[in-house]
N, C-alpha and C positions, 0 to 999 in steps of 0.2 A: 729246595727247601730240604728239610730233613730227610722226607721220605724218600726223595728221588737216586733210582740208580746210578752209578757210573756214567752212563751211555744213554744215548735218547736217538732214535731216528722216526725220519719218515723219506717212505720209499716209492716214489710213484712211479718207476719203472716196472714196479712187481704189480701194477694194477693196471687193468684194462683204460683205466683215466687214471692221470695224474690227480694227488690230493691238492684241492683246490680251497683256498680260501678269498671267499669273494664278500665285497662289503662288509667286511666285518672288521674287528679290532687289529686282526693278525695275531701273531704268536708271540707273546710273552715268557721270556726265559729269564730266572732270577735264583742264583746260586750263591747262599747263605753259610752253606758250615765248613766250609775249607777244601781242600783235594781241587782236583780238576777234574769235569765233567765232561765227557765227548760227545758232542752231536754231529749227525749226520742228515743234512736234508738233501735230496735225490730227487731232482723230475718234478718239483711240486711248483703253483702257481699262486702267486698273490697278487689276486685284484681289487683295485677300489677299495682296500683297507681304510678306515675311516683315519687310522694313524700309522703305525708301521706296520711294514710286511712282519718283519720279524726284529724284535726289541730283547736284547740279551743285557744282565749287569752280572759280572762277576765272574770266576774262573773258568775258561773254555775252551775246549779244543773242537771248532766248528767247522765243519763243511759243509760247502754247497755246491750241489754241481746240478746242470744242467737243470737249473730252475728260474723262475720271471718274478718280476715285481714290476707291478704296473699299475700307476695313478694312485699310490700309496699316499694317503692324506699329508704323511711328514717322511720320512725316509722310506726306501724298501727295505735295505738291513741298517739297523742302527745297533753299533757295539755301545752301550754308553753305560759304563767303562766296560774293556775287556782288562780285567786285573790279572798279574801275574804273583802269585804267591811268591814267598820266600824261597829262594831253593829251586823252582820249578817252573815247565816250561808250560806257555799256553799260545794258542795260534787261531787265525783265520783263513781259511784256505777256500777261495771261489774261483770255480770253474767251469766256464761256457755258459753264463748265465747272464739273461739282460735286464737292467734296471732301467726303468722308461717311464716319465711324464709324472714321476713323483714331487710332492711338495713341495721338498724339502730337497737335501742331497739324496742320488741316488743309493750309495754307500757313506756310512759315516762310521769310521771304528778310531775310539778312545783307547789310547794304550796309558793304565795308570797301574803305578804301584800302588803297593798297600802302606799304611802310616810305618813301619817300621822293619826291620830285615837284616841278618848279619850276613848274609852271602850272593842277594840279588835274585832276580829271576829274569826270563827271557821272554820275546813276543816274537813270534812269527807272521809277518803277513804274506798272501800271494794273492794278487789277483790276475788272471791267467784266462784269457780269450772272453772276456767280457765285454759288452754292449752297456754302455751308457750314455744315454739318447733323451734329451727334451727332458732334463729334471730340472725345476725350479732354482735351483742353487748347483751345486759341483756335481760332477758326475758323479764320481768318487770322494772321499776327504779321508786320509790316514792322519790322525792327528797326536802327537807324541805328548804327554799330558805327566812324564815321571821325571822332570829336571830336577827336581829336589831329590831323587835318590839315583847318585851316580852308579851304585853297584847294578842296576837295570838296564838293561841293553837289547836289542832289536834289530831286525835283520826284515826289509820291505823290497820285495819284487812285484812289478809290474811289467807284466808279459802278455804280446799281443791284442792288446784290446784296445777299444772303439770309445773316444769320447765326442759325442758329436750334438750340437745344437744344446747346448747345457747353458741355465741360465747366470751363470757365473762362472769359474775357470775350469776346464774341462776334467785336469787331474789335478789334487789338490795337495800338499804335503805339506804338514806345520811340524818341522822337526828340530824342536827345542832340547834334544837330549841325544845320549851315543845311541849311535844305528848307523846300518849299512843300507844301502838304498840302488837298486840297481833298475832303472825303468827302461825296458825291451822291447823294440818294433809295437810301440804304440802309435796311433792315429788318433791326433787331436785334431777336430775339423769345427769348423763355423761356431766356435761356442762364443759368448756374450761376451767374455773378457779374455782370458789367458788360454791358451792351449795347456799349461803345465805351469802350473804357480807353485813355488817353492820357496815357503817362511820359514825364521827360524829364529833363536835366541842367543848367547853368547856361545853356547856349545860347539867347536866347529865341526866339520864333518864334510863329506863328499856326496853328491848324489850324481851317479852314473845314466847317461842319457845314450841309448844306442839304436840305433837303427831304425829312428823314429819318423814319422810324418807329424807337421804343424802345418796346417794348408788355411787360410781364409777367418781365422780367430778375429776377432772385433780389437782384440788387444794385441798382446805380445805372442810369438810360439811359445816360447820360454819364456818366465820372469822369474827370478830369485828376487826377494826384498829381506830388506832387515836382518840381523842377525850374524853366523858366520860360518854359514854353510858354503862350500863350491858347486857350481855346476859344472861338470865334464860332459861335452856332448860329440860323440864320434858319428859318423856315417849316417847322416838324417839330413833329411831335408826341410826347408822352409819355405814356405809357398804362399805370395799372397796375403801374410797377417798384416792386419791394417797399420799396426803400429809399430811393429819390426820385426824381427827374427828373433833375437836374444836381447833382453837386457838384464842385467846385473849390476842392481842400485849398491848393493853393501859388499859380497865379494865378488873379484873379477873372474867371470865366465870363461872357460876355454873349447873351441869350436874345432875339431879336426875331421879333413874328408869329409865334410859335410858339402850341402849345396843351396844357394839362395837362389832361387829362382821368381821371378817378378817380384821381388820380395825387398820392397823399399827398408831403408834404414838395416841393415841385416845384422849387424853384430856391434851393440852398443854397450861399455864397459866389460867387453869380449874379446880375449886374444883368440885371434883368427886365426890359425895353422893348415896348409895344404888344404884349403878347401876353394869352394868356385864360388862367384857371383855372378848370374846369370841375369841380367838386370831387364835386357829388352825383351826377354821371354825367348826360348829356342825351345820346342816342344819334341824338336829332333834329336837333344838330349836324352830324352826315353822313349822306349819304347811307346807309352800314350801319356799325352799329359795336356794340359787346356792351353789353346793357344792365347787365351786372354784371360785375367783373373780381375774381376772389378768387384770393390766394397758395393752392398745396397745398401742406399740412405732410403727409402722409401717402398713401398707398395701401395698401388689401388687396384685391388682384383688382381688380374693375371699378369698387368702392367706393373713392372718395377724400375725404380729412379736407382741410377747406378752411379756414383761418383767415377767420375772419370769418363773417358771418350770411347765407346765402342768401336773395336776394328774389323767389326764381321758384320751380315747384316741376315735378314730374312732367309729361314732354312738351316739354321747352324743349330745344331745338337747342342744343349745347353744343361748345366747339374746345378744344384745348390746345396751348397754346403756340404759335399762331398758324399750325397748320400746315393750315388749310383744309380739315381733316375732319370732318364731320359726324357727333358723338354725341349721341345723346337721353338726356338724364336720364329714367328710369325711377323713381326714388326721392329724394325729398329729405328726410332726418330731422335735423332739429338742423344741427349741420356736416357732415355725411356726406351725399356727394350720390354714387349710383350711376347709372354709366353702361348703355346697352345693350351696349358692348364696348371694351375698350381694346386690341383684338389691332393689333401694331407699335408698342405705344410701350413701351420700355425704361424700367426705373426708375421713379422719382417724379419726374412733370411739375413745373414749375415754375409754370405759372398754368391755370387754368380761367377760360373767358369762356363767358357765358352770353348768348343772343340772344333779342331777343322771337321768341314762340312763330310760328311760318308764316313766318318771315325764314330766309333760308340765313347763312352762316358765310363766306362771301367779305366780309370788309371794303374798303368802300368810303369813304376817307377823304375825299372831296371835299366841299363842301360842300353841305347842301341845299338845298332852295329859301327857306326863312325861317330858314336858319342866322345863329347870332350870330357866326361866322367872316366872313362878306361885308361887304367892304369895311374889317375892324379890322385891318388888317396895316398896317407901315412905308407909307406913301405912296410912290409912283414918284418917280424926279427931276421929272417932268413936274408933278408933284403932283397925279396921278390915285391915287386909292384904292386899293388892294390886298386882297387875302382874306387871313386867316390861314391858318396849314396849308401842307402841301406844295404845294395848287395853287396856291396865290397866288404863290407863286414864279419869277421869268422865265423858270427853266427847269426849274419843276415837274413835278408828275406822281404817280404812283402809287410807292410808296416801293418797293423791289427789284423 
């Protein structure tokens, strides 16, 4: 409003208890006077807000650190619209925060230009080490809406994030205008459609996906559709996604130094180069990986009907949708797998992972000592061999 300062902040870390917004509307921020307002939200909790946890409209530099958005009626964090004034930069930076169980997207950010301008504006979006879990729509959606303003541009970076069991895609990028995008070390697990969904219009561009994991999503691991944006994937793992690993329906994708593990239809309309496909399943390729990945077709209490034939028996440690929680198979009869308990799992999970008896269910996608991934990646500029998979990337490591 007209009387606002140029910056606002909430700092839960400076109090004995974090500021908590519970069963309220949430926080609504509107900027109407021009200029850019800085907003800092640190260690705050938004639980059961009737609409959004935080809703903004206007020109902001918004930083959210270590905060939690749970069970909000609509989005946890909704930037409807983030507007970059002519000649100015606006930003959204979210770090180490959780978005879970919200009624729409966990996070929704729309990038919008004003009606006119002579020099253009810039958007910067960074989502770093955040968890997007069991939201009704996408875990996170970044939507470019400045396609009619060619002087405007953006940079988008998603790094170290986990998107699990969301109601549509884990992560969604709608890239209708000029932008640079890096998706790095993300893990998209057991989402109801695709792990990463990229859509666009006529403006051409590239999305770089590096050192990431796409496991057990009900659609594709990565899908690009419509428009004119290419997806370039490097040093990533596609494991047990029901519809296939990569589908590029408009512009051909490229996949290098990556691994398709127990992955039907690994690369559709995608150029594969210096990558591996381990169709039969070889957990010895990694330090710790599931021996079998099976889509879940139905649930009756603690019993799951799977699509496919289990090759394991009672006593096998199992995991659902990559949640790192061990459940033991107490009975395996035909396509029916009964687990010791499914407490905390709502609805029908997407994917059941079965591990070797005696192993834990914490995946480790680094190469084992005798792995086929070793020296199987694209050589470095120096000519030195590199490993396929997430740990062979220049800035690689554990996805998520």
